[in-house]
C-alpha positions as CSV (number, residue, x, y, z in Angstrom):
1,X,-0.2,-44.3,-67.9
2,X,-3.4,-46.5,-67.6
3,X,-4.3,-48.3,-71.2
4,X,-7.4,-49.3,-71.9
5,X,-7.7,-51.9,-74.4
6,X,-9.4,-51.6,-77.4
7,X,-10.0,-54.3,-80.0
8,X,-12.1,-52.4,-83.0
9,X,-11.0,-48.9,-84.8
10,X,-14.4,-47.1,-84.0
11,X,-15.0,-46.5,-80.3
12,X,-18.2,-48.1,-78.9
13,X,-21.2,-45.3,-77.2
14,X,-19.7,-46.2,-73.0
15,X,-15.9,-45.2,-74.4
16,X,-17.0,-42.0,-76.0
17,X,-18.6,-41.3,-72.9
18,X,-15.2,-42.2,-71.3
19,X,-13.6,-40.0,-74.2
20,X,-15.3,-36.7,-72.9
21,X,-14.6,-37.3,-68.6
22,X,-11.1,-37.5,-69.3
23,X,-11.6,-34.5,-71.4
24,X,-12.9,-32.4,-68.9
25,X,-11.3,-33.9,-66.5
26,X,-8.3,-31.9,-68.5
27,X,-5.9,-35.2,-71.1
28,X,-5.0,-33.8,-74.2
29,X,-6.6,-35.5,-77.1
30,X,-3.3,-37.3,-78.0
31,X,-3.4,-38.8,-74.6
32,X,-6.6,-40.2,-74.5
33,X,-5.8,-41.9,-78.5
34,X,-3.1,-43.7,-76.7
35,X,-4.6,-44.9,-73.2
36,X,-8.0,-46.2,-76.2
37,X,-4.6,-47.1,-78.9
38,X,-6.5,-45.6,-81.6
39,X,-5.6,-42.9,-83.6
40,X,-6.2,-38.9,-82.5
41,X,-8.2,-38.1,-85.3
42,X,-11.5,-40.7,-83.4
43,X,-10.8,-38.7,-80.7
44,X,-11.7,-35.5,-82.3
45,X,-14.4,-37.0,-84.1
46,X,-16.0,-37.3,-81.0
47,X,-15.1,-34.0,-79.1
48,X,-16.3,-32.1,-82.1
49,X,-20.1,-34.3,-82.3
50,X,-19.0,-35.7,-85.5
51,X,-19.8,-39.0,-84.5
52,X,-21.8,-40.1,-81.2
53,X,-23.4,-37.1,-81.2
54,X,-24.6,-36.4,-78.1
55,X,-22.3,-38.3,-75.6
56,X,-21.0,-35.1,-74.2
């Protein structure tokens, strides 16, 4: 598994786009969260468009 180094608690716009690309490629939310080293809730926030609206 490739790990993407993130040194902050929230995702940037390019990272949010990467989350969508990984999800569309079939990755599960907990796997995406592990790749970014953040809580799965932050991934859920992006995918439900609570944050980064329009990144889809």
